[in-house]
N, C-alpha and C positions, 0 to 999 in steps of 0.2 A: 254202511256208516259205521265208523269205529265207535266202540263204547266209551273210549277215553277222549272223545271230542270235547275240548275245553276252550274257554275264552283265552285268547292270546294277547290281543291289544285292541285299543280303541283310538281313533283319531277324530277330534272335533276341531272345526275351523276356529281360528282366533276370534276372540270377542270383538264385535264390531263389524265382522265380515259376514256376508250372506251368501249362501250357496243353494242350489236346487239340484239335488242328486236323487235319481230314481232308478238307476241301474248300474251294473258293474260288469267288467269283462276281465277274465284271466288272460294274462299275456305270456307267451312262450318265446324262448330263444332271444330275449333281450336282457342281458345280465343287469341285475339291479332294478329292473322295471317289471314288476310282477302283477300289478293290478291297474286297471284303467277305469276311471269314473267320469262320465259326462256331467258337466256342470252347466245347466241351462241358464243360471243366473249370470254367470260370467262368460258365457259363449266359448267354452273351452273344454278340452279333455285333460284330466289330471292323472298323471302316473303316480303310483305308490310303490314303495319297496316292500319286500317280504316282511320287514319289521314295522311297517306302518308309517314310514316317513314319506311325505309328499315330495316328489322330485320336480321342483319348480323349474329347473333348467330345461326340462324336457316336456313341459306342458304344451299342448297343441292349441293354438289360438285359431278359432274358426271364423271369426268375423263378427261384427257387432249385431248383425241380424240373424245369426245362426243359433237356433235353440236346440242343442242335441238332446235326443231322448234315448236312443239305443245305439250300441256300437258292438262290432265284432271284428276279430282279427281273422283274416282269410289267408294270409301268407306271413312269412317272417317280416315282410316289408310293407304290408298294406292293411288298412282298416276300412270298413264301411260304416258310415255314420248317418243316422236319420235326423231330420229337422222337422219336428211335428208342427211347428207354427206355419212354416212356408211350404210344407209338402215336398221337401227335397231329400234326395238320397245321394250322398257323395262318397267317393273313394279318396282316402288320404293316405299318404305315406305314414309310417309309424311316428315320424317326427313332424308331421303336419302339412307337408307339401300336397297341394291338390293334384290328384291323379285323374280327375274327371268326374262328371255327374252322370248318374244313371239316366238312360233315355226315358222319356215319358211313357207311362203305362197306357194300355189301350183305353180309349174313351174317357180320358181324364180321370182315371181311377186313382185310388189311394191319395185322398186329399190330406189325410193326417197320418203319415207314416210314423209308427211308434217304435216297436222293437224289431230287431233284426238278428239273425243267427245264421251260421253256416251248416251245411248238411254233409253227410258222409261222401256224397258225390262231388263235393266242391261247389255246390250251388248255394243260393241264399234263400231264406224264408223271411218274409216281411209282413208285419201286421199293419192294419189300417183301422184307426179308431173310428172312422166314418162309415165302416161297412162290416159285413159278416163274411169277410174273405181273408184268405192268406194268399200271398203272391210268391210264386217261385221264380227266381231270377238266376241267370247264369253268373259266372264269376266276374263278368264285365258289367253286370247290372241290367242286362237285357231280359225282357219278360219272356218266360218260358211257359207258364201255366197259371191259371187262377183256380184256387181251391175254394169252393163254396162250402160254408160251414153251417148249413141248415137253413130252412125256411120256416115260416109260420110265426106264431106269437113270440117265441123266445129263441131265435137263432143265436148261436155263439157269436159274440162280438169280441174277437181276440185282441188283447192288449199286449201281453208278453208272450214270447215264444221261445222254445228251445227244441233242438233236434239231437237225438242220441246217435252218435257216430258208429255205434256197434250194430244196432238193429234198424236204424232209420225211423224209429217211432218219433212222433212229434207231441209236445206238450204245450198247451195254451192256457192262459188265464183270461177270464172274462170279468173284468172289474165291474162293468155296468150291471151285470146280472148275478154277481157274487158266486161265480162258478169257475172251475178249472177242469180240464179234460185231457185225456190221452188219445191220440189219433194214430192210425197206421201210416206208413209212408205215403199212401195215396191221399191221405187226409180224411179217411172215413173214421167216424167216431168209434172208439173202442170202449171207453169208460169215462164216466165222470168221477172225480175224486170224491169219495164218500167216506163215511165213518160208521162205527158200530153204535155210537150214541150221539145225541144231538149236540152235546158239548164239544164233540170232536169234529163237527162239521166245519169246513172252511168258512170263516165269517167275512173276511175282506181279502180275497186272494189277489196278490200282486205278482211280483216276479217269481220265476220258477226255473229250475235247472234239473236235468238228469244228474244223478250222482256219478262218481267215477266208475262205478260198477255197471251202470246202464240198466240196473234192475229196479230203481226207485226214482221217484220224482220228489225233489225238495221244493216246497212251496212257502213263500212268504205269506203268512196269515196275519195281516196287520191287525185285524180286530181282536184276535186272541193273543197278540203280542208274542209271536213265536214263529219259528220255521218248522213246518210239519213235514214228515216223511210219509209218502204214499207208495203203494205197490203199483205196478203197471196195470193192474186190474182195478185200481181206484181206491183200494182199502187203506184206511188210516193205519199206519204202523206205530209211529211214535212222534214225539216232538223233540228232536235232539238239540235244538238251539232255542233259548229263551233269553229275555232281558235279565232274568234273575242270575244268569251266569256271569254277567259283566261286573267287573270290579273297578272302583268300589261300588257297592250296591246303593241304590237311591230310589226315590219315587220315580225319577225320570227313567232309569234303566228298567225298572219293573214294568213300566207302561210304554216301553219303546214300541215303535211301529215299523217293522221291517218292510221295505218296499222293493228292493232288488237284491240279487245275489249272484255270485260267480263261484264256480268250483274249479280249483286248480287240479291239473293232472298229477301234480307233485304232492304227496302226503304231507311234506314239510310245510307247504303253503296253506293247505286246508281250504276253508270256505270263507269268502268275504261277503259281508252283508251290509247294505246301505239302509239306514234307518232315518225316517222323517223326523224332524224336530220342529219346534216352534220358532218363529221369527228368523227363518233362514239358518237354523242351527242343525241342519242335517249332519249325520255322523256316519263313520265307517268303522266296522268291527270285523275282526278276524277270529275264526274258531278253527281248531285243528288239534292234532296230537302234539302234546308238548314233548320236548326232548327228554 
């Protein structure tokens, strides 16, 4: 993480409109389309430029009954999108055309698909809010393996997921139990994200991403109003992003609640964070190195 990471811009929907944003995706090889945000309230995917302007001409309409939760880009031309309400996983072209639906998982599994990400092998990892499992799919959405994330009184119940394309490590957040963890490529637990003092413990972990170096996990800690950085061994390093960096400062920005984030491979684009707001006033913020 660069020491000069600073707030660059904020986008808030117009007054009177309501959105439901909980995740974001960095887009590559589409000039002028740099970030993609699923909007469950309006059943669509919204592209944003590097300067924070919504690109309405390229929004992806998913249908009135599709409630997108997670999205990832798998090729220059294709996206995978999850529908947590109806339990669907669909492949779409980057401009919205349907490319097919993932085949059903074994035994009716994954009733509430949430987040989805790509792996270094070109596979997909899928979380299920109704279980303590991750599902590994091939590039066509076919089931390859089920990863059990523990048994007993408090198994991991993954909500958000990311995979490091350098080392294959997996990071998951468990909103229900207030935890986040790093797994090896097989899905074995390596470490919970922990801290040296109680005040630095993750309070309400939501979205998370490996940073561009692959050596740290960035975690949306909504309860502490920040994005925290952790080592792969779980140790708290610092909190490079907080609402206090947003301009102009206000009570609303100081108490912001980050829910999802995306990291661009381009230092110029930096990190994009989705924050929850009241009455459908979710917002999008970009942080990075200023020119």
